[in-house]
C-alpha positions in Angstrom: 16.6 24.2 -23.0 13.5 22.7 -21.4 10.5 24.9 -21.9 8.0 25.2 -19.0 4.9 23.2 -19.6 1.7 25.2 -19.9 -0.5 25.4 -16.8 -3.6 23.2 -16.9 -7.0 25.0 -16.9 -8.3 25.8 -13.5 -11.5 24.1 -12.4 -13.1 23.9 -9.0 -15.2 20.8 -9.9 -17.1 19.9 -6.8 -20.3 21.6 -5.6 -19.4 24.1 -2.8 -20.6 23.0 0.6 -21.4 26.5 2.0 -22.9 25.1 5.2 -19.2 24.4 6.2 -17.3 27.2 4.4 -17.8 30.1 2.0 -14.7 30.4 -0.3 -12.1 28.1 -1.6 -9.6 29.5 0.7 -12.0 29.0 3.6 -12.5 25.4 2.4 -8.8 24.5 2.6 -8.5 26.0 6.1 -11.7 24.3 7.2 -10.6 20.8 6.0 -7.1 21.1 7.6 -8.6 22.1 10.9 -11.3 19.5 10.8 -8.9 16.7 10.0 -6.3 17.9 12.5 -8.9 18.1 15.3 -10.4 14.6 14.7 -7.3 12.7 13.8 -7.1 10.8 17.1 -10.5 9.2 16.4 -10.3 8.7 12.7 -9.0 5.1 12.4 -11.2 3.9 15.2 -14.4 5.3 13.5 -13.3 4.1 10.1 -13.0 0.6 11.4 -16.6 0.8 12.6 -17.7 2.3 9.3 -16.0 -0.5 7.2 -17.0 -3.3 9.6 -13.2 -4.1 9.9 -12.9 -4.9 6.1 -11.1 -1.7 5.1 -7.6 -3.0 5.2 -8.3 -6.1 3.1 -10.3 -4.0 0.5 -7.5 -1.4 0.2 -4.9 -4.1 -0.3 -6.9 -5.8 -3.1 -7.6 -2.4 -4.7 -3.9 -1.7 -4.9 -3.2 -5.1 -6.4 -5.9 -4.5 -9.0 -4.2 -1.1 -9.7 -0.9 -2.9 -10.5 1.1 -2.3 -7.3 4.0 -4.9 -7.1 7.0 -5.7 -5.0 9.8 -3.2 -5.2 7.8 -0.3 -6.7 8.4 3.2 -5.4 5.1 4.6 -4.2 3.5 8.0 -3.5 0.3 8.0 -1.5 -1.4 11.4 -1.9 -3.8 12.4 0.9 -2.1 9.8 3.1 -4.0 10.9 6.2 -3.4 8.3 9.0 -1.9 5.9 6.5 -4.7 3.4 5.9 -3.8 3.0 2.2 -0.1 3.5 2.7 0.1 0.8 5.3 -1.1 -1.7 2.6 1.4 -0.3 0.1 4.2 -0.9 2.6 3.2 -4.6 2.8 2.8 -5.0 -0.9 6.1 -3.3 -1.9 8.0 -5.3 0.7 9.8 -2.3 1.9 8.3 0.7 3.8 11.2 2.9 2.7 9.8 2.8 -0.8 6.6 4.4 0.3 6.1 8.2 0.7 2.9 9.8 2.0 1.9 13.4 1.5 -1.0 15.2 3.2 -2.0 18.8 4.1 -3.0 17.7 7.7 0.0 17.2 10.0 -2.4 16.1 12.7 -3.6 13.1 10.6 -0.1 12.1 9.7 1.0 12.3 13.3 -1.9 10.0 14.4 -1.0 7.2 12.0 0.8 4.1 13.0 3.2 3.6 10.2 6.7 2.2 9.9 9.5 4.7 10.8 11.2 4.1 7.5 8.2 5.5 5.6 8.5 9.2 4.7 5.7 11.6 5.5 5.6 15.1 4.0 3.2 17.9 4.4 1.8 19.0 1.0 -1.2 19.2 -1.3 -2.2 17.2 -4.4 -2.3 20.4 -6.5 1.4 21.1 -5.7 3.3 18.0 -5.0 6.8 18.7 -3.5 8.7 16.2 -5.7 10.7 16.3 -9.0 9.4 14.8 -12.2 9.4 11.1 -12.9 10.0 9.9 -9.4 7.4 7.2 -8.6 6.4 3.8 -10.1 2.9 4.0 -8.5 0.7 6.7 -7.1 -2.3 6.1 -4.9 -5.0 8.2 -3.2 -7.6 6.9 -0.9 -10.9 8.7 -0.5 -9.5 12.2 -0.9 -10.6 12.9 -4.5 -13.6 14.9 -3.3 -11.4 17.1 -1.2 -9.3 18.3 -4.2 -10.0 21.8 -5.3 -8.9 21.4 -8.9 -8.8 18.0 -10.6 -7.0 19.3 -13.7 -4.1 20.7 -11.6 -3.9 17.7 -9.3 -4.0 15.1 -12.1 -1.4 17.0 -14.0 0.8 16.8 -10.9 0.1 13.1 -10.6 1.2 12.5 -14.2 4.3 14.7 -13.7 5.7 12.8 -10.7 5.0 9.4 -12.1 7.7 7.7 -14.1 6.9 6.7 -17.7 4.8 3.6 -17.4 4.0 4.4 -13.8 0.5 3.4 -12.5 -2.1 5.4 -10.7 -4.9 4.1 -8.4 -7.5 6.5 -6.9 -10.1 5.1 -4.4 -13.3 7.0 -3.8 -16.8 6.4 -2.6 -19.4 7.4 -5.2 -23.2 7.6 -5.0 -25.1 4.3 -5.6 -27.0 4.0 -8.8 -30.4 3.3 -7.2 -32.4 5.6 -5.0 -32.6 3.0 -2.3 -28.8 2.5 -2.3 -28.3 6.3 -2.0 -30.8 6.5 0.9 -29.1 3.6 2.7 -25.6 4.9 2.4 -26.6 8.5 3.2 -28.4 7.4 6.4 -25.5 5.2 7.4 -22.8 7.8 6.9 -24.7 10.9 7.9 -26.9 9.4 10.6 -25.7 6.1 12.0 -22.0 6.7 12.1 -22.2 10.3 13.6 -24.6 8.8 16.3 -22.1 6.0 17.2 -19.2 8.5 17.4 -20.9 10.0 20.5 -20.2 6.8 22.4 -16.7 6.0 21.2 -15.0 9.3 20.3 -12.6 11.3 22.4 -13.6 14.5 20.6 -17.1 15.9 20.5 -16.7 17.3 17.0 -15.7 13.9 15.5 -19.3 13.4 14.3 -18.9 16.4 12.0 -16.3 14.8 9.8 -18.6 11.9 9.0 -21.5 14.1 8.1 -19.1 16.1 6.0 -17.9 12.9 4.3 -21.4 12.2 3.1 -22.1 15.7 2.0 -18.8 15.8 0.1 -19.7 12.5 -1.6 -23.0 14.0 -2.8 -21.1 17.1 -4.0 -18.3 15.2 -5.8 -18.1 15.3 -9.6 -19.5 12.2 -11.3 -17.2 9.3 -12.4 -17.4 10.3 -16.0 -15.9 13.7 -15.3 -13.1 12.1 -13.2 -12.2 9.8 -16.1 -12.2 12.7 -18.6 -9.9 14.7 -16.3 -7.5 11.9 -16.0 -7.3 11.6 -19.8 -7.0 15.3 -20.2 -3.9 15.2 -18.0 -2.2 12.9 -20.5 -2.7 9.6 -18.6 -3.5 6.5 -20.7 -5.5 3.3 -20.2 -7.9 5.2 -18.0 -10.7 3.1 -16.5 -12.9 2.6 -13.5 -13.4 -0.5 -11.5 -16.5 -0.6 -9.2 -17.0 -2.7 -6.1 -20.4 -3.1 -4.3 -21.9 -0.3 -6.4 -20.2 2.5 -4.5 -16.5 1.9 -4.2 -14.8 3.3 -7.3 -11.2 2.6 -8.3 -9.9 4.9 -11.0 -6.9 3.4 -12.7 -4.5 4.9 -15.3 -0.9 4.6 -16.6 1.6 7.3 -17.6 2.5 7.1 -21.2 5.9 5.6 -21.9 7.4 6.8 -25.2 10.1 4.2 -25.0 7.6 1.4 -25.3 6.0 2.7 -28.5 
């Protein structure tokens, strides 16, 4: 008989952003509504934010994380599919890639291959059996997770033994000037530009929220510790340009020891 595994400790790690919501339940509803409402503009504004380099960077990050041809991939927080699209290319078969996201509006706005599966769901409760995927990715959604312990335990659960994980996130620069520069770009310049290129008046809000959530996100050391606590191995962080963090880890494979 298989005994149920103990529930991981509950932690709401990020600093609450009470200018946008009051409770955790309010936060989930707020995020879903915000992403649903701004989905039509998301990819266009993201391309401006990244100066057109986002696709290439995501592809290289997945390669650094260990994604290879033929792997079965789960992309958590798939959104409009910016990371998943690169996974489809690298695996060589879009049918091997599954995306999960709590925002149906974001998934509907994506331009992804028809053979790729899209499923509504949350990182803290993934709708998949154990040991299903060779690779799990998540792009810039870490700061939206309400409980890292629960989510990372779910990531470990659905990965096959030896499966790899790659989480992309923007973290604060280590210098005050770098922090000032990124904050003014994300919270000032990008929202200003959205007034001229967006179809929705409230699209600027999501980019202000993005920066505020970056400031409120737990530090990298705590992310790494939470990954280790979930039972993942070879946990490490790769940093690009001082702000783009790539958290990498592998699920333990008892057969290889």
